[in-house]
N, C-alpha and C positions, 0 to 999 in steps of 0.2 A: 352639609349634614350627612354625607355618605357614611354609612356604617353606624348611625345613631341608633341606640336601642329603642325598641318600640315602647311608647308610653302614650296614654290618652292626651296628656297635656301637650306633648310635642305635636301630635297629629292635629289637635285643636288649634294650636298656634299657627301651624302651616296653613290650615284651612282658612283662618281669619285673615292672614296676610294676603292671600291671593283672592279668595272669593268674597271678602268683605267689600272691596272696591267694585267687583263685578256686580254684586247685588245692588249697590248704590246706582250703578249705571243702568241696570235693568229697570229699576223703578223710575229713574229720571229720564231715560232715553230709550226704553225698550220698544215703544210703540210710537209711530209718527204722529198720532193724534194726541194721546195722553202726555207725550213728552213736551208738548207745547203748553201744558197747564202748569201754572206755578205751584210749587210745593212749599208750604210754610210749616216748619216744625215748632210751632208755638202753642199747641193745644195743651193747656194745663188745667187742672181742676176737673170736677165731675162733668161740667158742660161749659160751653163757650157762648157768650151773649154779645152780639154786635148790633150797632144801629144801622139801619138800611133806609136810605131816602126813598120815599114813595111819591116824590114830586119835588118841585122847586121850593126853596126856603125864601123867607122874606116876602116883601110886597112891592108891587110896581103900579104905576099909574101916570097920568098926565094932568097938566093944568094946576092941580094942587098936590101937596105932599100926601102920598098914599098912606092909608092906615096900615100899620104893621100887623103882621100875623106870624105865628110860629110855623116852622117848617113841619112837614109831614114825615115823621120817622117812625119806624117800627123795629122792635127788637127781635132778631132771629136767635133761636136757641139751637146750638149744634151739639149733638150728643155723640160721643165716641163709639165707633164700631170696630170690629176686628177683621183682619185679613191675613191668611196664613199660606205658607207652602212648607212641605216637609220632605226630607230626604232620608231614606233608610239605607244604611250600609252594613254589610256583613262584617262582623269582628274579625273572622279569620282572613277574609280578603284584605281588610285594612292592615292587619298584621303582616300579611305576605307582601304588601306593597310599601312597607315602612322603611326599607333599607336606604332609599334615596328620595329626595324631594321629587325628582322626575318620575319615579315609579308611583309615588303617592298621587301626584297630580294627574298622571295618566289614568290611574284608577278612578279618581274622583271627578274628572272633567265631565264625563257623560251624565252621571246622575245629577250633578249640580246644574249643568246646562239644561237638562230636561226639566228640573224643578223650577228653574228661573223662567223658562219659556212657558211652563204651565201657570206660574204665578202671573205672568204678564197677560196670558190668555184670559185668566179669570178676572184680572183687574179690568181688562177691556170689557168683559161681559158685565161686570158690576157698573162700570162707567156708563154704559148704554142701557142699564137695567132700571128697574123700578124699586129696588130695595128689598124685594120679596124673596129673591134667590130661586124663583120658579124657572125651571128649564123647559117644561112643557106642561100644558094644561089640557084636560079633556074638553070635549065639546058636547058630548051627550048624544051625538048623532053622526052617522056617516062612517066612522072607522070600524074596522073589524073587531070582533070580540077579543078579549084578552085570553091567551092560552098559556100552557105550561104550568109547572109546579114550583119553579124557583130554584131548581137544582142545576148542577153543571150539565147533566145530560138532557134536562128539559127546563130551560130557563123560562121565566115569564117573558112573553112577547107582548109588548104594549104598543098598539098602533094608534097614531094620532091623526086628526083631520089635517088636510094639506095646509090649511091656514093657521094651525096651531103647532106645527112641527117646524123647528128651526135648527137645522143640522149643526151649526157652529156651537150651539149650547152643549152638545153632547160629545164626550170623549170616552173611548174605551179605558177601563181601569179606574175611572172616577167612581166614587161611592155616592149614592143618591138616596132619597127618602121619599115616601109617599105622604102627602098632606091631604086631608079630607075636610069637608065642611066649609070650603071657601065661599064667602058671601060677598066679597068686594066691599065690605063695610069695616071701617076702622073702629077704634075704641069709643068714639063718640057717635057711632051709627051713621057716619057720613062716608061718602065714597072714598075708598083707598084701594088701589089695584091689588088683586090677589090676596086680600086680607080676610081675617075672620076664621081661618082654618086651624087645624091642629096637626102637628107632625106625628106620624105613627112612631111610637117608641120614644118620643121626646128627644132628649139629648143623649140617650144611651146608644150603644152600638147594636142593640138587639135587632132592629129592623132596617139596618143599612143594607142597601142593594148595590152590587157591583155591576157596572155597565160592561157587558162582555161583547156586545156587537151593536153597531149603529147602521141601519139600512136606510139611506136617503131615498132610494127608489120606492120603498113601501111606506115611508114615514114612520118607521118603527124602531124600537130599541129592545134589546134582550137584556134581562136583568137576572142576576143570581143572588138569592138571599131569602129571608123570611118576611112575608108581608101578608097579614090576614086580610087587609083591605083589597089587595089584588087577588088573593085566593078566592074571596067571595065572588068576584066578578068572573072568574074563569068558568066557562061553560054556560054562563047566563046569556040572555039575549041583549044585555046592556053593554055598550062600549064604555070607555073611561068617562065618567060623568063630568059635567062642566064644573062641579064643585070639588073635583079632585085634580091634583097636580103632582108632578115629580119635581123635587127641588134638590139643590146641592146639599150634601150631607150636613145635618145639624146646623143649617144656615137660614131656616125659614124666618123671614122678616128681619134678618140680621145683616144683610148686605148694606154697604154704604149707599147713600141716596144718589141714584144715577139720573141721567137725563130723562129717562122714560117716566120717572115719578113726577117730575115737574110737568112733562107733556101731558100725562094722563089726567092729572088734577086740573090742568088748564083746559083741556078738551071738555071735561065734564062741567067745569065752571061756565064755559061758553055755551053749554047746553042747558044752563040754569039748574044744574044739579048741585046740591049741597055737598061740599067736599071737605076732607080733613085739611088742616093747616099744613103749610109747607115751611119747615124749620120754625114752627110756632107762629107764623104770620098767616092770617087768613088770606086765601087766594082771592085776588081782586083785580080791578082794572090795571093797576100799576105793579101787581105782583103775580104775573102769569106769563107763560110762554106763548109765543105765536104758534098756533096749530092750524094746519090746513089738510083736510081730507080731499086730496086731489081727485081721486077716482077717474084717472085718465093718464095720458102719456106725459112724460117729462119734457118740457120745452124751455127754451131760453126765456120766454115771456113769463113763465110761471116762477122760474128762479128769481128773475128780476122783481116780480111782484112781491114775492116773499121777502127778499132782501130789503126792498123799499119799505114794506109794511113794518118790519122790525125797526129800521132806522127811524121811521116816523114815530113809532111808539116811544123809543128810548133816547133818540138823538145820537146813537152810536151805530156805526156800520159793522156788519159781521166781519170776522177776520179769517174764517175758514169754513169749508163745507165738508162734512163727513157723509159718506154714502156707501151703499152696498156695492159689491163688484158688478152686480147686474145693472145698477143705475150708472155706475162709473163708465161702463161700456157705452151706454147710451149718450152720456155726456161727451165722450170722445168723438162721437159721430155727429153731435149737434152742429158745431160750427168750427171748422178748422181755423178760421181767421180770428176766433175769439179765445184761443187758449195758447198757453205756452208752458214748457216744462221748467220746473224749479226744484230746489232742494229745501226741505223743511228743516228748520232749526229748533232745537230744544229750548225750553224756557230758561233752563240753567245754562248760562254762558260758558260754564266749565266744560260742557260737552259740545265740542265743535261739530259743525254739520259735516265736514269732510270725514270725520271719524266714523260716522254712522251711514251717511250717504242715502238717507231715505228720500225717495223720489215722489213727487206729486205733480199734479197738473194745475196750473194757475189759470183760472177762468175769469174773463172780464165781464163783470156785471155793470150795471149803471152806477153802482156805488164804488167801483174800482176793482182792481184785480184781487182775487182771493184764491188760496190754494184749495184744491179739491182732493181729498184723500179717501181712498177706499179702505174699509175695515171689515173684517170677517164677522164682527159682532153687530154690524148694522144689518137689519133685516132687509130682504130683497126688494121690498116695495117702498122703501123709505129713504129720506135724505134729511140731514140735519144742517142747519145754518147756525154757526156758533161764533161767539166772541170770546176768545181765549182769555181776555183780560177780566172776565166776570165769571170764571170758574176757578176753583182752588181746591187743592188737596190740603186740608188742615190736619196735620199729624202731630202726635205726641213728640216731645223732645227726643232727638236722635233719629227720628224718622223711621224708615223701613230698614231693618238690619237683621243679621243672624243673632238669635238669642244666646247670650253667653253669660248671663248674670250668675249662673251656678259655677263659673270658673272654667267652663268648657262648652264648646259648641255641641259636643256629642253627648246625648243622654241615653242610657240603656233603656231598651223598650220592654224588657222582660224576657226576651229571647236572646240568642247569641248575636245580637246586633245592636246598632246605635242609630239614633235619629237626630238629625239636625233640623231646627225650626227657623224659618224666615218669617218675620212677622212685622206688621205695622198696625197702628191703632190711630183712629181718627175718623174723619168724615170728608165726603166730597161736598163742597158748598157751591151750589148753582144759583146765581141771581137770575131768576127766570126771564125777566123782561128783555134781556139782551140776546135771546136765542129763539130759534124757530125749528119746527118739525113739519116736514111735508110727508104725508103718509098715503098709502093705498095708490101708489104709482103703478102704471102698467108695467108688466114684465116683457 
């Protein structure tokens, strides 16, 4: 294509040829945990309804023929959510790099790679999240006052309590939004984590705040933009209230349903709190996740206890363990004789393990060896015991891809630039009884 005249259609075709496959690989094999989760591009219609067994079907007995009974099934309702990544490219720079494919790809590689890594980072956050898109929530006590005016020279400085600040949720250049009035109550006035609030500015761009600095040492973030909610707190004696949170831009209660949603509902159910349904099914003995507030150190016995409890509940052994880097370090030190190194394979056989080379530690529990994989989106004090066969990404036909329905990947933004959008629509479906969550582990 050397010497080809610049045209938007030519650049779009080049983009799709190279980066279409890259985007597919990122979604299916970009993360050593989520790449093991099966992806089904079969979500059609407004919502998807499936039967879920909540026990054994049929009847059993001895001596005389048992009286038959119907199986215990419940319909889950899955509603589609949206997940995006965007790339903005300057038109002049695109034109300057259009003389050869090599020049064009050299120009595009960096922004596309960064966008894909950011999408994968956000997908992992959503996977371990509770569906609320909350990045950090106030506690109402402890942290310093909010300062600044939201300008470049004097950004808002929001300081969180140590136990409500999670560094991996924050990235410079992300746009975020303030949510106020959180009550932890859903539409039926039952428990739902981080629910009941309202996003400042709604779906407009008026009150979006840019993250300009993250300070892990002081548990604070600096934000530039307009926020009446934050401005009201500046100079007061009140820190960020427990009813207020910072969320990913225009995403409040719009994330796909992550593992923490099932865990939070199950935890409250175990405490005899009335909770919202999970996928339309009331949380109950057969429809809840194993949750354990350890409040102590991680030990081999506690891992085995959790793995056995899960298998006892559902009849299936866990297939992998996801943990924070802090707990991963402790696991390495627990027992040299009970671990070995392995390579994690993606659920899609088209992506060979040798191609990606993600490493994990395989740990021997009483139920057999399972890979242990650290993920930055797992919080420092927790560990997840998962069965990959009972988690699915249910996506719309075509799955995750670059949007090109307008005949081009590149859409003009209104300035002298173009924007490419990578999108997927669907839901994460977690059958809760096959998984476990160990929380409040010692650091």
